[in-house]
N, C-alpha and C positions, 0 to 999 in steps of 0.2 A: 537495580533502577537505572534508567538513563538520566544522565546529567546533561542539561542544556546550558552550555557556556555562551554568553552573549558577547558578541563582537561588534564593534561599530561598522555599519554598512558604508557610510561615507565619512570623509574627514569632518569632524565637528558634530556629526549626528549620531545620536543614540536611539535605538528603537527598542521598546519593551519586548522581551522575549516572548514569542508566541509560536506555537506548533500548529501546523496544518497538515493533514494528509487525507487522501481519499482512495477509494477503490471502485472499480466499475462494477456495477450490478449485473453481471452477465450469467449468473447462475452456477451451481456446483462448487462451493467453497471446499478448499482442500487444506491438508496440512501445511502446504506452502503458504497459503493466505494467512493461516494462523500463526506460523512461526515467523514469517517474513514481514507481516504488517500487524495484525490484531494484537498478538502478545506484546509487541513492542509498543503499540498504542496504549495499552492498558498500563504498562510500565511507566510510560511518560506522564500519565495523568496524575501521578503521585510525586512528580518532580518539583511541584511548586509552581510551574509555568502554565499559563492558560493554553488549553488544548482544544482543537476543533477538528472533528473527523466527519468525513462526508461520504455519501454514496454518489458518485459522479454519474448520475443517470443521463445527463445530457451528453457525456462523452459516449455513453453506450450506444446512442442512435447513430453514431457515425458509421456503424455497420447495421444491416438490416435487423430488426427486432420485432418479435410479436408483442403488441402492446400488453396483453394479459401476462405474458412470461416476464416482461420487464417489471411490471408491478410486483409480481410475486418475487422475482429476483432481488428487487430492491428491499422488500420486507424481510426476506431471508438473510440478505447481507447485514441489515439492521439487527436482526435476531442473533446473527453470528457475532457481531460486535458485543451486544449486551450479554450474551451467553459466556463470551470470553472474559468478562469482568469489567467491560467499560461501564461506568457509573454516569448516567446523565446529569447527576449533581456535580460531578467533578469535571466532565468534559461536555462539550456541545456536540450533539450528534444530530445530523440532519441530511436531507438529500438536496443535491445541487439545484434541481428545478424549481424548488420552493424558494430560492433566493435569487431573484432577477439580476441583482447587482453582479453576479458572476458573468452573465452574458453581456451586460452593459459595458463593463470594463473589458471584456473580451474583445469587443468591437474596436475599442481604442487601441488595444494591443495589436490587433490585426493591422492597424494603421502604422504602428511603431515597428513590428517585425518586419524583417526583409525576406523576399522570396528565397534568397540563397540560403538563409538560415533554415527555413522550412524544408527546403529540398534536401538538407543534409540529414534530416530526421530519419534514422534507420527504421524506426517502427512503421512509419508511413510505407517505406519501401517493403517492409516485410508484410504488411497487411494488404497493400494494394498489389503487390506481386507483379505478374505480367499484364494485369488488367487496369494499370495505372490511369489510362484516360477515362475509364468508366467508374473510377472511385469517387466518393462523394467530396465535395469541396470542404465538408466539415472534417472529414478524415485528414485532409491536408493541413487545415488551419487549426486543428484542435490543440496543438501545443501552445497556441496564443491563449486559448481559453483555460488551459491547464495553469498558465502563468497568472491569468486572472484570478482563478481559484485560490491561488496562494497570496497574491499581492493585494487582493481586495480586503484582506485582513491584516496586511502588513506583517505577515508571518514571517518570522526570522529563521526558522528551522523546519525542514520537512523530512521525516523518516521515510526512506525509500529503499528499494532494492537496487542492485547494480545496474539493472536494465533500464531504470528511470533516471539515471544520473544525467543522461543527455538532456532530458527535458528540464531538469534543474538548471543546467548550464544556460539553456535558452532563456529561462525565466530570469536569470541573473543579467543576461544580455539585454533582454527587454527592459528591465528595471534601470539598467545603467543608461540605455540609450534615451529613454523617456526623461530620466533626470537630467542628462546632458542637453538634450534638445530643447527643454524648457527651463533650463537653468535653475533646477531645484534639487533638493535632497529629500525627495518626497517618498520614493519607494525604497525599502531595505533590499540589500543584496543578499538574498536568501541562502542559507547554508544547508546542503544535504546532510542528513544524518544516516550514515550506512555503518552499522555495527551489529554485532551479535554473531553467534556461532552458525546461524542457518538464515541469513538474510536472502539466500538463494537456494531453496530446496529442490533437489533433483529428482528425477524419476526413478522409481524403485526398480524399473526394468533396464534403464540406461542412464548411467551416471554422467553422461555428457549433455543430457537434455534437461531442461527445467521441468519440474512436476507441473502438469498442466491439466485442466478440465478438458481440453480440446483433444487430448491423446486418445485415440480410439481404444486403447487398452485400459480398462478399469483398474487393472492390477498395477498399473504404473504410479498410481496415487492413492492416498489415504484421504477419503471424503470426510468432511466434518459430520456427515450424517451416518457414517458406517457404524455398525454396532461392534461390541467387543470382539466377537468371534471373527468378523470380517477384517478387523484391524490386525488381529493376531495372525490370520491366514496370509494376508498380504505381506506382512513383515517376514513371516516364515519363508515365503516364496520369493522375497527380493533377491535380485541378482547380487552375488558377492564373488569372491575369489577363494581358492583353496587354502590360502595362507592364513596363519594366526594373526591377530591384531598386534601392531607394534606397541612398544611402550612410550614412544615419542612421535610427535606429529610428522616429523621428517620421513617417518617410515610409511606414511600414506602417500608419498609421492608417486604419481602414476596409477594409484589405486582409487579410481573414481568412485566406484559404488561403495568401498569400505569407508572413504572420507565422507560420503554422504550420510551414511548410517550413524557414523560417529558424530557428525555435526547435529544431526537430528536428536540423538541422545543427549548431547550437551545442552542444545537449546531447550528441550523439554525439562531438563534437569536443572536449569538456571545455572549451568556450570560452563566449562570450557573444554574444547577437544583435549587440551593438555591434561586437564584434571581427569577426564574420562579415561584417557589412555594410561595414565598411572594406575587406575583401578582395574582396568580390563586387559591391559597388555599381556599377551601370551595366550589369551583365550581365543579359541576357534569360533567361528560364526554360529555353529550349533549350540554353543554356550552363550554367545552375546545376544543372538536374536531373541531368546526368551526374556531376557532382561530388558530389552528394548520394547518387546510387546507388552510387558507388564506396565512398564512406565507410561507408554503411549495410551494404553487403555485407561490407566488411572488418571491421566490428564485430560483425554479427549472425551470420554464417556459422559461426564458431567455436562459438557458443552453440548453435545448432540442431544441430550435429554432436555436441556433447557431450551434449545432451538425448537425442538418439537413442541414444547409447551407454548411457546411464544407464538409460534405459527398457527396454533389451533385457534387463536383469537387475536387477530391482527389489529384490533382497535387500541390495544395497549402499545403496539409499535407505532401506529399512526399518531397517537397522541405524543409520543416522545419525540418523533420526528417533527411534528408541527411545532412543539415547544422549542426544540433546538433550532429550527429555521428562524423563529422570531428572535432568539438570542442572537443568532448569526447575523440577522439583518441590522440589529442594533450597533454591531461592529462595523458591517460593511458599508452601510448607507452613508454615514458621514464621511468615510474614506472616498466613496465614489463621488459624492458631492464636491469634495476637494479637488479631485481628479478633473471632474468637469469644469470647474473654475479655472484650473491650470491650463487646460487645452483651450479655453475660450468660449465655452458654450454659454449662451444667454440663459440665465436662470431667473425664474419669477420668484 
């Protein structure tokens, strides 16, 4: 279980611990999404801290999306959350576009963030590429909206992967500047939560690349919709090296693919790489891969089956998302009202 430790964001200010995180619904959930996000979200909902988890569909349209595909991907992501064990009675689950307070606070943060800060965002550079001038303005400013996603709930902690740490740092900068400019201690300085054996799951074909649904090779990833035979086949064909597994983590130095498979095993087993290597040290991959396959199938097959059931009748998903959005707005609306008062908007 993940423990959330509250620290004061500003001198003299205490914020009640609250966790927020979100995933873009762009389709094709992978083992990386499960281990890097969903599994951690489920663990956190039992920490005794209020948790909100979101499908950030407004972020998704910073790149071209087919509307029907976006709707399906949003529901499929919700199904993935639910099938992974997220309980709507313990956590608030919703999609971003049903809570207009995100966009409203996002505009204020567009006016707080500096162009230089946004220019340094590596994800914009990666996604825009050489076609920077033709990229959408939303792609450039979406870190401000991401800050609003978090701070409209006064979230104190955000579980993220290493690749999102820069955006949390920007969120902290925006909160600090807003507080300084208006002479208030209103927004918390959010803490990223980066922990676990597999917060960054790598490709099964190249241990230097993140596991991604955009990789042209389906063999590079395990999809949450893969059946047991497909999972076992992909693990059996995963790239490794000829050496036996070491008994200590230091022995994985420079062995990217070996480290990745050990990390995946540890994360699925709720263990640590150190504990796994104590058990399997000395085994060659022809012995270790069947162990990993058996574990992965046992953990993932129930998830894929429940996702399929939920997607057969999406009314259940839509009901859960609608109820979650209503709960989310009860938190976000008064915080936005206070922010509007602070910046000087006339309110009737």
